[in-house]
C-alpha positions in Angstrom: -67.4 -67.4 -66.7 -65.1 -64.5 -67.0 -61.5 -64.8 -65.7 -60.6 -62.0 -63.3 -57.9 -59.6 -64.2 -54.4 -59.9 -62.8 -51.7 -57.3 -62.5 -48.8 -58.1 -64.7 -45.4 -58.8 -63.1 -42.8 -56.0 -63.1 -41.8 -55.0 -66.6 -38.8 -56.7 -68.1 -37.9 -59.9 -69.9 -38.5 -63.2 -68.2 -35.3 -65.0 -67.3 -34.6 -68.5 -68.4 -35.6 -71.0 -65.8 -32.0 -72.2 -65.5 -31.2 -68.7 -64.4 -33.6 -68.9 -61.5 -32.0 -72.0 -59.9 -28.6 -72.2 -58.3 -27.4 -75.0 -60.6 -24.0 -75.1 -58.8 -25.6 -76.3 -55.6 -28.6 -78.0 -57.2 -27.6 -79.6 -60.6 -31.1 -80.4 -61.6 -30.2 -80.6 -65.3 -27.8 -83.5 -64.6 -29.3 -85.7 -61.9 -27.3 -88.7 -63.1 -24.0 -86.9 -62.7 -21.6 -87.6 -59.8 -22.3 -84.3 -58.1 -26.1 -84.8 -58.0 -25.9 -88.4 -57.0 -23.7 -87.6 -54.0 -26.0 -84.8 -53.0 -29.1 -87.0 -53.3 -27.7 -89.4 -50.7 -27.7 -86.5 -48.1 -31.1 -85.2 -49.2 -32.7 -88.6 -48.9 -31.1 -89.2 -45.5 -32.4 -85.9 -44.2 -35.9 -86.8 -45.5 -35.8 -90.2 -43.8 -34.5 -88.8 -40.5 -36.7 -85.7 -40.1 -39.6 -86.1 -42.6 -38.3 -82.9 -44.4 -35.7 -82.1 -47.0 -34.7 -78.4 -47.1 -32.9 -77.2 -50.2 -31.9 -73.7 -49.0 -30.8 -71.3 -51.6 -32.5 -73.3 -54.3 -33.3 -70.1 -56.1 -30.6 -67.6 -56.9 -30.8 -64.0 -55.6 -32.1 -62.9 -59.0 -34.5 -65.8 -59.0 -35.9 -64.8 -55.6 -36.4 -61.2 -56.8 -38.2 -62.4 -60.0 -40.4 -64.8 -58.1 -41.4 -62.1 -55.5 -42.5 -59.7 -58.3 -44.3 -62.6 -60.0 -46.1 -63.8 -56.8 -47.1 -60.3 -55.7 -48.9 -59.8 -58.9 -50.6 -63.2 -58.8 -51.5 -62.8 -55.1 -54.3 -60.3 -56.1 -56.3 -63.4 -57.2 -56.3 -65.2 -53.9 -59.5 -66.5 -52.4 -59.7 -66.1 -48.7 -61.0 -68.8 -46.3 -61.1 -69.0 -42.5 -62.6 -71.0 -39.7 -61.6 -73.7 -37.3 -60.3 -77.1 -38.1 -59.0 -80.3 -36.5 -55.5 -81.6 -36.4 -56.6 -84.5 -38.6 -58.5 -82.4 -41.2 -61.8 -84.1 -40.6 -64.7 -83.7 -38.2 -64.1 -83.8 -34.5 -64.5 -87.3 -33.1 -67.6 -87.0 -30.9 -67.0 -90.5 -29.5 -63.5 -89.7 -28.2 -63.1 -88.6 -24.5 -62.7 -84.9 -23.6 -59.1 -83.7 -24.2 -58.5 -86.3 -26.9 -56.5 -84.8 -29.8 -59.1 -85.9 -32.3 -61.5 -83.4 -30.7 -59.1 -80.5 -30.7 -59.9 -77.5 -32.8 -57.7 -74.6 -33.9 -58.3 -71.5 -36.1 -57.1 -71.0 -39.6 -57.2 -68.1 -42.1 -55.4 -67.7 -45.4 -55.7 -66.9 -49.0 -55.0 -69.3 -51.9 -54.6 -68.7 -55.7 -55.8 -71.8 -57.6 -53.8 -73.3 -60.5 -56.3 -72.2 -63.1 -55.8 -68.5 -62.1 -52.1 -68.5 -62.3 -51.0 -67.1 -65.7 -49.1 -69.2 -68.2 -46.3 -66.7 -68.0 -46.0 -66.9 -64.2 -42.5 -67.9 -63.2 -44.0 -70.0 -60.4 -46.2 -71.9 -63.0 -43.3 -72.3 -65.4 -41.1 -73.8 -62.6 -43.9 -76.2 -61.6 -44.4 -77.3 -65.2 -40.6 -77.6 -65.8 -39.6 -81.3 -66.0 -36.2 -80.8 -64.2 -38.2 -79.7 -61.2 -40.4 -82.7 -61.2 -37.4 -85.0 -61.8 -35.6 -83.5 -58.8 -38.5 -84.2 -56.4 -38.9 -87.6 -57.9 -35.2 -88.4 -57.2 -35.3 -87.1 -53.7 -38.4 -89.2 -52.8 -37.0 -92.3 -54.4 -40.5 -93.9 -54.8 -40.6 -94.3 -58.5 -42.3 -92.0 -61.0 -44.3 -89.1 -59.7 -46.9 -87.1 -61.6 -48.2 -83.5 -61.4 -51.7 -83.3 -60.1 -54.4 -83.3 -62.7 -56.6 -81.1 -60.6 -57.1 -77.6 -62.2 -57.4 -76.0 -58.8 -54.9 -77.8 -56.6 -52.0 -78.8 -58.9 -50.3 -75.5 -58.1 -51.3 -72.9 -55.5 -49.9 -69.7 -54.2 -50.5 -69.4 -50.5 -51.0 -65.8 -49.4 -51.0 -65.1 -45.7 -51.4 -61.6 -44.3 -51.7 -60.0 -40.9 -53.3 -62.4 -38.4 -53.5 -65.3 -40.8 -52.4 -68.7 -39.5 -52.8 -72.5 -40.1 -53.8 -74.6 -37.2 -51.8 -77.7 -36.1 -52.5 -80.5 -38.4 -51.3 -83.6 -40.2 -51.5 -83.7 -44.0 -53.7 -86.2 -45.8 -51.1 -86.7 -48.6 -47.7 -88.5 -48.2 -45.7 -85.4 -49.2 -45.9 -81.7 -50.0 -43.5 -79.6 -52.0 -43.3 -75.9 -51.2 -41.2 -73.0 -52.5 -40.7 -70.1 -50.1 -41.0 -66.9 -52.0 -41.4 -64.1 -49.4 -41.6 -64.2 -45.6 -43.8 -62.0 -43.5 -42.3 -59.2 -41.4 -42.7 -61.3 -38.3 -44.5 -64.5 -37.3 -45.6 -66.9 -40.0 -43.2 -69.6 -38.6 -43.4 -73.1 -39.9 -43.4 -75.2 -36.7 -43.1 -78.9 -36.9 -43.1 -81.9 -34.6 -41.2 -84.2 -36.9 -42.5 -87.8 -37.3 -44.5 -87.6 -34.1 -46.7 -90.4 -35.2 -46.4 -93.4 -37.6 -48.7 -95.6 -39.6 -48.5 -98.1 -36.8 -48.7 -95.8 -33.7 -50.9 -92.6 -33.6 -49.1 -91.5 -30.4 -52.1 -89.6 -29.2 -50.5 -88.6 -25.9 -47.5 -87.0 -27.7 -49.8 -85.3 -30.1 -52.0 -84.0 -27.3 -49.0 -82.6 -25.5 -48.2 -80.4 -28.6 -51.8 -79.4 -29.2 -52.4 -78.4 -25.6 -49.0 -76.8 -25.1 -48.1 -79.1 -22.2 -45.1 -80.6 -24.0 -43.7 -78.7 -27.0 -40.3 -80.4 -26.7 -40.8 -82.2 -30.1 -41.4 -79.0 -31.9 -38.8 -77.4 -34.2 -39.0 -74.3 -36.4 -38.1 -74.6 -40.1 -37.0 -71.1 -41.2 -39.1 -69.3 -43.8 -36.2 -68.2 -46.0 -37.0 -67.0 -49.5 -35.7 -69.3 -52.2 -35.9 -72.5 -50.1 -37.5 -75.6 -51.7 -38.9 -77.9 -49.1 -40.0 -81.6 -49.6 -42.1 -82.4 -46.5 -43.8 -85.6 -45.4 -46.6 -84.1 -43.4 -48.7 -87.2 -43.0 -46.8 -88.2 -39.9 -45.4 -84.8 -38.8 -47.7 -82.4 -36.9 -47.2 -78.9 -38.1 -48.6 -75.4 -38.3 -48.0 -71.8 -39.5 -47.9 -69.4 -36.5 -49.9 -66.1 -36.8 -48.5 -63.7 -39.4 -47.5 -60.2 -38.2 -46.9 -57.1 -40.2 -48.1 -55.7 -43.5 -46.0 -57.8 -45.8 -47.7 -61.0 -47.0 -46.2 -64.4 -46.5 -46.0 -65.9 -50.0 -45.4 -69.6 -50.6 -45.8 -71.7 -53.8 -47.3 -75.2 -53.2 -46.4 -77.7 -55.9 -48.6 -80.8 -56.0 -47.3 -84.2 -57.2 -48.4 -87.7 -56.5 -47.1 -91.2 -57.1 -50.2 -92.0 -59.1 -51.5 -90.2 -62.2 -54.8 -88.2 -62.4 -55.0 -87.0 -58.8 -58.1 -84.7 -58.3 -59.5 -82.9 -55.3 -63.1 -83.2 -54.1 -65.9 -80.6 -54.8 -66.0 -79.9 -51.1 -62.3 -79.1 -51.0 -62.7 -76.8 -54.0 -65.6 -74.9 -52.4 -63.9 -74.5 -49.1 -60.4 -73.5 -50.4 -61.3 -71.7 -53.6 -64.9 -70.6 -53.3 -66.1 -72.4 -56.4 -66.3 -75.8 -58.0 -66.0 -75.1 -61.7 -62.5 -74.3 -63.1 -62.0 -71.5 -65.7 -61.7 -73.1 -69.1 -58.2 -71.7 -69.8 -55.5 -70.2 -67.6 -54.9 -66.5 -68.2 -52.1 -65.6 -70.6 -50.8 -63.0 -68.3 
């Protein structure tokens, strides 16, 4: 299997990873220091209260510029998928009554670059494989050690959404997702969330149905898509979507996958649906 070509990022030397991150606001190199420990209290409280921890300005201005150039080059490798999906990311429940949220369907369309197609020199890949990044997420979650996905497809993705693309309302099937906003679309592409609308003990179908059907959107908030923001999001209990993208500029987001257990892999069905293939390339491209 031949690895497709990718356009190189803009010419110029790659900055040190430390230069990409605003270390004054986010002291990832010294998480045991007083400054980081004080900040972690607030970040953990935000996550517990809203199901999301937003680290705005995580990247420096130079870091954003570098990641944009990097991501635009990598985006040429995106595999596009589209269709309709449920809010629970499984088949509609044929036994549920009409109007039940488990029978709701919504459209989705997007592109995704799999981990095995992201070059070793990609700044997004280097950040994902950088231990201080993993250590920061681990510290915010406070659930003990976390591990990078072992999956050669899903460990790291670049989500590429262009004109008309969207993600339907849904709950995640993992406990948490980590995203890095790289470049917003010209309009639309909003990340809309109904925070913690359900729990493990109570599915709150009536509240979920209100959001899905548009009869009660009062729980919904919009988290700004601001370049350079790192987001730790507990999507299992928070209903969320990406509204339709408008304009010629693509919406670019890095999706960094971690788990509390080692060796996490995706299914062949997921691989085929999201990446159009089931076999990974033997080695990531050098550039």
